[in-house]
N, C-alpha and C positions, 0 to 999 in steps of 0.2 A: 257332506262328507265325501271325500274322494274314495273311489272304489276301484278294484281291479277291473280292467276292461272286459267286456264280453268278447270272446267266449271263455275267458279264463275265470269268470265269476263263478262258474259251477265246479271249480276245482275242489272246494271243501267237500261237496257231496260225493265226488269221485273217490277222494282219498280217505274220507272219514271212516268208512267201514274197515278198510285195511289197517288204518291207524288204531282203531279201537280193538281190533283182533290182536294186534301186536302188544298193545299195552295190557290187554287182558291176560297175558302170560305172567304178569308180575304177581308176587304174593299179595294177599289182601291188604296188608298194612301199607306197602309201597304203592299199590294200585290206588288206594284212597287219596294219597297225596298227589299222585300224577293226574288222576281224573279231575281233582279240584283245580290243579294248575292249568290243565287243558280246557277248563271251562265246562266240563261235562256234569259235574256235581257241585253241591254246596259243601260247606264245612262239615256237615253231618253225613255226607255220602248220598244225599238224596239227589236224583236226577234234576237238572235244571237247564233252562235255555240260556246258559251262561255265556259270557263274552267269548267270542272266537277271535283268533288272530287273523292277520291279513292273508294267510295262506300263500304268501309271496314265494317262499322257497319251494313248496310242493308244486306250485304253478310253473316255476322255471324248470323243475325237474321233468315234469310231463312234457313241457314244450321242447326240452332238449332231445327227447326221444323222437319227436316229430322232425327235428332238425336232421336226424340221422335216417329219416324215412321209415321209422317204426311207429306203431300205434301208441298213443299216450299211455294206454293201460300197461304196456310193457315196462314203463318206468315207475309203476306203483311202488315197488320196493325202495327205489331211490327217493321217491317223494315222501314215503313214510320215514325213511332214515334221516333225511335232512330235517324233517319236522321234529323228530325225536331228539336229534342233536341240538336243534334250536331251543327246544323246551328244556333240555338239560342245562344249557348255558344260561337261560333266563332264571331258572331256579337258583343256581349258584350266584349269579350276578346280583340278584335282589338281596341276598344275604351279605355279600361282600360290600355292596353299596349302601346297605341299610335302608333300602327302599321298602316302604311298608305297603305300597299300593301297586297293583298290577292289573291293568284293564278294568279300572273303575271298582275294584274290590280289594280286600286285604290280600297281600302277597302270601303265598303258601307257607313261608317260614313263620309268619306271624300267627298262623292258624295251627300248624302242626309242629312248630319248633324248628330250630336250625338243623338239628341232627336228622330229623325226619326228612326235611327238604333236601339236605345234602345226599342222603342215601337214595332218595327218589331220583335226583339228578344223575347219580352214578348209574342207577339201573337203566335209565333211559338211554344214556350214552352207550352202554354195552349192548342194549337191545338193538340199537341202530345198526351196529356191525353184524349182529346175529341175523337180522332181517336181510341184509345185503348178501351175506354168505349163503343164504337159503334161496336166493333168487335164481330162477332157471336161466340157462344160457351160459355162454363161455365168458361173459363180461363180469360175472359176479365177484370174483376174487379181485379183479382190477378195480371195481367200484368200491369194494371194502377197503382196499389200500388207499384209494383217493379220499374216502371219508375219514380214515384214520389220520392221514396226513393233514387234512383240513382241520380236524379236531385238535391235533397237536399245535397247529398254528394259532387256532382260536385260543387255546390255553396259554400259549406264549404271549399273545396280545393282552390277555387278561392279567397275566403276571406283570407285564410291563405297566399296565394301567395301575395296578396296586403299588408298584414301585414309585410311580409318580406322586403318590400321596405323601411320601416321606422326603420329597426333594423340593428345593427352593426354586430351581429353574429347570424348565423343560423346553427343548427346542421344538419348532414346528415340524422339523423332519422326524424327530423322535415320536411325536404325537401321531403323525401320519403312518409311521411304522407300526405303532400300536393298533391303529384302526385297521390297517391292512391284515393284521392277524385276527383281532377280536371280532370284526364284523365282515370284512370283505372275503376272508378265506372260505367261510361257509357258503356265502352267496356265489362265489366262483365255482365251488363244488356243485351247488344246486343247478347252475347253468349248464353243466356238462355231464352230470351223473346219468341222466337218461340215455345219452349217446354212448357213454362208457358201458352201461349195461348191455347195450346193443352191439358192443364190440366195434364201434365206429372207428374210422381211421384217426390216427393221432393228430394230423393237421386240423381236423374238424373239432375234436374234443379240446385241443389247445386253444383254438380261436374262441370257442364258447367259454372256456375258463377265463381267458383274458378279458372278454366282454364282462363276465361276472365280477372280476376283480375291480374293474373301474366302476361298474354298477354298485358294488358294495361300498366303495369309497364314497360315491355320491349319496348313497342311502344314509350313511353315518353322518355326513355333512348336513343333510337335511334334518336328520334326527337331532343333531346337536342344536340346530336352529330352533326346532320345536321344543327342546328341553329348556330353552330360555324364553322364547317368545310365543310358544304354542298356546292354544286355548285349552285350559284344564278340562273344560266340559267335553272336549273332543279327544285330547291325548290321554285322559284318565290319570294324569299325574298333577300334583299341586303346581300352582303358578310358580315360575322361576325355580323349579325343582332342582335343576342341575347346579344353580348358584347356591342354593340352600345347602347342598351337600359339598360345596367347594369342588365340584367336578372339574378336572382339567380337560374340558372338551375343546374341540378345534377352534371355535370362535374365541374362547377364553385365551388359549395359548397364542393364537394369532394376535390378539389384542395386547397380551403381555409382552410380546416380542416386537411390538411396533415402534418402541422408542419414543413415543409421544407423551405429552403431559398427562393425557387421559390414562395411558398405560401405567404411569407411575402411581397415579391415584388409585387405579384398580388394584395394583399390587399391594398397596397399603391396606385396602379393604380385605382382599382375598387371603392375606397372611395373618390376619388377626385371629387369635386363638378362640375368642368368644363367638357364639353364634351371631349371625347378622340379623338385625331387625328388618321388618318389612320394608321400611323406607330405604334402608341400606342395600337390600337386595335389588330394589328398583333402581337405585343409583348405580349399582354394579352393572346392571343391564345397559343403562345409558352410557356408561364409560366404555363398555365393550363396543358399542355402536360407534361412539366418538373416536375410539382408537383404531377403527377400521376392521375389527374382528368380524362383524356381521357381513360387511361388504366382501371381505376376502372369502368367507365361507360360501356365500352365494355364488361368487365368481368361480371358485374352485369346484363346486358341485356342477355348475354348467360345463366347465372344462372337462371334468371326468365323464359326464354324459356324452359330450362330444367325442371323446376318445373311444368310449364304448360303441357309439354309432359307427365310427370309422372301422373298428375291428369287425363289426358285423358286415359292413360293406365289402370287406375283403374275404369274407368267408363264403363258401359255396353252400348257400342256404336256399330253399324254396322261398319265393317271394312272400307267400302268406305267412310262413313261419318267421321270416325276418320282420315282417310288419307287426306280428304279435310281440316279438322281443322288444321292438321299438315302443309299442304301447306300454309295456311294463316299465321301460326306461322313463317314459313320460309320467307314468303313475308315481314313480319314485321321486321325481323332482317336484311334482305338484301336490303330493299327499299332505294331509293335515293332521295325521296321527301316526 
């Protein structure tokens, strides 16, 4: 299983205490849902060594502080805020997509109900801004504004994703616009928020944000590949899960817009009102590959990572920090979950 590179592998330990302290402010009912979603407790509220996320966004937040010449600990409010915002988005996303599994166990909404999960997500989102506004230093208000803007873009991307569910045709450009909001906006914010908290100069924070935007696009491209061809034992989601839910992911949209015979057959399968059988799901995956959707997605992920590397090359970063950002970029493209 692919892991974040050392020394970023210890990020979860550095951030966990501050994250738990922030979530501990919630009322008991909301805390129970959030703690379960974050993998700290089981459905009954008992502590458990539950599944943890990749800690990618907090790692980037801490690293961005080092890019500005500040100690990683100075970015803890930013690391906590991006993780809270990410958790909010996943709570709501599982409900909207009808995903019943998250990290190898039942999604929070299936345990606590949709209303409880929605409220917990709302609480985490507002808590993220609260944590940033309380951060010491002159960069806290600027960081809170950056987080609010990223969250607004994230919601706009999710709204566009929902709109896709009612449309017969979606262009590849529209799908990329959706991903730029839904996924890339928060990763872009994560890559710059530590430097923003340190009141770093605008050219540096802008370069880090641009790096994060391309990194975020690559992240979603790889995620979409895993949603169709990933190993369920590693991803924690059922095989062909994105096809089962008729998700208009980037490989699917690229295939549907290819104008090939395989594209036409795929459209016939994907627009059928009845659920697809297992053999039909496997056929859909083959058609996406035949129509060039898989190859386009792999090539676009590589192109985005290349652009992200170019942006770092032009930024005034210490060599060790640049190397760690590049390690994260490599992790994104090579990950298996």
